[in-house]
C-alpha positions in Angstrom: 0.0 0.0 0.0 1.3 3.4 -1.0 1.5 5.7 2.1 0.0 9.2 1.8 1.6 12.5 2.4 -0.7 15.1 4.1 0.1 18.8 4.0 -1.8 21.3 6.2 -1.5 24.9 5.2 -4.6 26.3 6.8 -5.8 26.6 10.5 -7.0 23.2 11.7 -7.3 21.0 14.8 -6.1 17.4 14.5 -7.2 14.8 17.0 -8.1 11.1 17.5 -11.5 9.6 17.4 -12.3 5.9 17.1 -8.7 5.1 16.2 -8.9 7.5 13.3 -7.3 10.9 12.6 -9.9 13.7 12.6 -9.1 16.9 10.7 -11.3 19.8 11.9 -10.8 22.8 9.6 -11.2 26.2 11.2 -13.3 27.6 8.3 -16.8 29.0 8.2 -18.3 25.6 7.6 -16.1 23.9 10.3 -15.4 21.1 7.8 -14.4 17.8 9.4 -12.6 14.9 7.7 -11.6 11.5 9.0 -8.5 9.6 7.8 -7.1 6.1 8.7 -3.7 6.6 10.4 -2.4 3.4 8.8 -2.6 5.0 5.4 -0.2 7.8 6.4 3.5 8.1 5.8 4.3 11.8 6.2 2.3 14.7 7.8 3.5 18.3 7.2 2.2 21.1 9.5 2.8 24.4 7.8 0.3 26.9 9.4 1.0 28.4 12.8 -2.6 28.0 13.9 -2.6 24.2 13.6 -3.1 22.3 16.9 -3.0 18.5 17.5 -3.8 16.4 20.5 -1.2 14.4 22.4 -3.1 11.2 21.8 -3.0 11.7 18.0 0.8 12.4 18.1 1.2 9.2 20.1 -0.7 7.2 17.5 1.2 8.8 14.6 4.5 7.8 16.3 3.2 4.2 16.9 2.4 4.0 13.2 5.9 5.3 12.3 4.5 8.4 10.6 7.0 11.2 10.1 5.6 14.5 11.3 7.2 17.7 9.9 6.7 21.2 11.3 7.4 24.3 9.3 8.8 27.7 10.3 7.5 31.2 9.7 9.0 31.1 6.2 7.0 27.9 5.4 10.1 25.8 5.2 10.4 22.4 7.1 12.2 23.1 10.4 11.4 20.2 12.7 10.8 16.4 12.5 9.1 14.0 15.0 10.1 10.4 14.8 9.3 7.4 17.2 12.0 6.5 19.7 11.1 2.9 19.4 10.9 2.1 15.7 11.8 -1.6 15.8 11.2 -4.5 18.1 14.9 -5.3 18.4 16.1 -1.7 18.3 18.7 -2.0 21.1 20.4 -4.9 19.4 20.3 -3.2 16.0 21.6 0.1 17.4 24.5 -1.7 19.1 25.4 -3.4 15.8 25.3 0.0 14.1 27.5 1.6 16.7 30.0 -1.2 16.5 30.5 -1.0 12.7 34.2 -0.7 11.9 35.7 2.4 10.2 36.8 0.4 7.1 33.2 -0.8 6.7 31.8 2.7 7.0 34.3 3.9 4.4 33.2 1.1 2.0 29.6 2.0 2.5 30.3 5.7 1.9 32.1 4.8 -1.3 29.1 2.8 -2.5 26.8 5.8 -1.6 28.9 8.4 -3.4 29.2 6.1 -6.5 25.4 5.7 -6.5 24.8 9.4 -6.1 27.2 10.3 -9.0 25.6 7.6 -11.2 22.1 9.1 -10.7 23.4 12.6 -11.2 24.9 11.4 -14.5 21.5 9.9 -15.4 19.8 13.3 -14.8 22.3 14.9 -17.2 21.6 12.2 -19.8 17.9 12.8 -19.6 18.6 16.5 -20.2 20.6 15.6 -23.3 23.9 16.7 -21.6 26.9 14.4 -22.0 27.7 12.4 -18.8 31.2 11.1 -19.6 32.7 13.3 -16.9 30.3 12.0 -14.3 30.9 8.4 -15.4 34.7 8.9 -15.1 34.4 10.4 -11.6 32.0 7.6 -10.5 34.5 4.9 -11.5 37.3 6.6 -9.6 35.6 6.9 -6.2 37.8 5.2 -3.6 37.0 3.9 -0.1 35.7 6.7 2.0 35.8 8.9 -1.1 39.3 10.0 0.0 39.7 12.0 -3.2 36.5 14.0 -2.5 35.1 13.2 -6.0 31.6 13.8 -4.7 32.4 17.5 -4.5 34.0 17.5 -8.0 30.9 15.7 -9.4 28.6 18.2 -7.8 30.5 21.2 -9.2 30.3 19.8 -12.7 26.6 18.6 -12.3 25.2 21.9 -11.0 27.3 23.9 -13.5 25.8 21.9 -16.4 22.2 22.3 -15.2 22.1 25.9 -13.9 25.4 27.5 -15.2 28.8 28.0 -13.6 27.6 30.9 -11.4 25.0 28.8 -9.6 25.7 28.0 -5.9 23.8 25.5 -3.8 22.8 27.2 -0.6 19.9 27.9 1.9 19.0 30.8 -0.4 15.2 31.3 -0.5 15.2 32.1 -4.2 14.6 29.8 -7.2 15.9 27.0 -7.6 17.4 26.7 -4.1 14.1 27.2 -2.4 12.5 24.3 -4.4 15.5 22.1 -3.9 15.7 22.7 -0.2 12.0 22.0 0.3 12.2 18.7 -1.7 15.3 17.6 0.2 13.6 18.3 3.5 10.8 16.0 2.5 13.3 13.4 1.4 15.2 13.7 4.6 12.1 13.0 6.7 11.3 9.9 4.6 14.8 8.5 5.0 15.0 9.3 8.7 11.6 7.5 9.2 12.8 4.4 7.3 16.1 4.3 9.3 14.1 4.4 12.6 11.7 1.7 11.3 14.8 -0.4 10.5 16.0 -0.1 14.1 18.9 2.2 13.5 19.8 5.5 15.1 19.6 8.3 12.5 22.1 10.5 14.3 25.1 8.2 13.9 26.3 8.5 10.3 28.7 6.6 8.1 30.3 9.8 6.9 28.5 12.9 8.2 29.7 13.7 11.7 28.4 17.2 12.6 27.7 17.2 16.4 24.8 19.6 15.8 23.2 17.4 13.3 20.6 14.9 14.7 20.2 13.2 11.3 23.7 12.4 10.1 22.9 8.9 8.9 19.8 10.2 7.1 21.9 12.8 5.3 24.3 10.0 4.3 21.7 7.6 2.9 19.5 10.2 1.1 22.4 11.2 -1.1 21.7 8.9 -4.1 18.0 9.9 -3.8 18.7 13.6 -4.2 18.7 13.5 -8.0 15.1 12.5 -7.9 14.4 15.8 -6.2 16.6 17.6 -8.7 14.7 16.1 -11.6 11.3 17.0 -10.1 12.4 20.6 -9.5 13.5 21.0 -13.2 9.9 20.2 -14.2 7.9 22.1 -11.6 5.2 24.5 -12.9 6.5 28.0 -13.4 10.1 27.1 -12.4 11.6 29.0 -15.4 9.4 32.0 -15.0 10.4 33.5 -11.7 13.3 33.7 -9.1 11.0 34.6 -6.2 11.0 31.3 -4.5 8.6 28.5 -3.7 5.0 28.7 -4.9 2.0 26.8 -3.6 1.6 24.8 -6.8 5.3 23.8 -6.6 4.9 22.6 -3.0 2.0 20.5 -4.1 4.1 18.8 -6.8 7.1 18.3 -4.4 4.8 16.7 -1.9 4.3 13.9 -4.4 7.9 12.8 -4.0 7.3 9.9 -1.6 4.8 8.4 -4.1 7.3 8.8 -7.1 8.0 5.4 -8.7 11.7 4.5 -8.7 13.6 1.5 -10.0 15.4 -0.3 -7.2 16.9 -3.7 -7.9 14.7 -5.6 -10.3 11.5 -3.9 -9.3 9.7 -0.5 -9.3 8.5 0.8 -6.0 7.2 4.2 -4.7 10.2 6.1 -3.3 8.7 5.8 0.2 9.0 2.0 0.0 12.3 2.0 -1.9 13.9 3.9 0.9 12.9 1.2 3.3 14.5 -1.4 1.0 17.7 0.8 1.2 17.7 1.1 4.9 17.0 -2.6 5.4 20.0 -3.5 3.2 22.1 -1.0 5.2 21.5 -2.9 8.4 22.4 -6.2 6.7 25.7 -4.6 5.9 26.2 -3.5 9.5 25.5 -7.0 10.7 27.7 -8.7 8.1 25.1 -10.6 6.1 25.4 -8.4 3.1 28.2 -6.2 1.6 26.2 -3.8 -0.6 23.6 -1.2 0.1 20.7 -1.4 -2.4 20.2 2.0 -4.0 17.8 3.0 -6.8 18.8 3.8 -10.4 17.2 6.9 -11.8 
């Protein structure tokens, strides 16, 4: 079953009734809707006048739904995840924490190679030669000691948006759209890591002590090109530099339902990420040597 992404941009009260999520809109009609919690994957709370009950939040966590809150600029700023996402979580976290440095370096090498490969596929779809990306991808060493990820990114963004483009937290187009899409992707990956019994703060490469989602930031890397491709085809993306529009948000919220090729099958991105995180844990425990990533 494909999990739904809900986005609330108007005043509303959310609560539980009969094991269902009730949405009470604060409009003149006081419209009320009821939704099964088991159908939900991501809930985004954008309006400052949204309230929700503690019992609903508890059930959302029990169902492993990622709840995202947004700041005054309508950009994702917070993420709620369950503390207990797996029945053998303590064992799995211990296995994760005991992973050797050589193993982490090998896993990061695989991750960077998969990311560069998908970036090259984006360029190919745009009719841009990808030989440079292919060459960089083949030269990635354990731990990406040559920092080829950065070289690939410089070439990639330059080919798409021009040599003057800089990826940043800039609220203008296309950075605003990219940042919004990446925030949704990050929440989906963090949720899947928790469901797989791993601690999203302990990364295989990212180590910033102020970052609570280092592992999510590692594992989402090969999925970023899906966001990049969506942003290139958003409505009105070539007509303004003023930032994220409502119509563009609606399109980006479809990211978890986007069909991706992973292994021999097609799955919605929401489920493909779970395949990736499950394979990551098998690498940590030693029963597998390769993370399963999608091919764009």
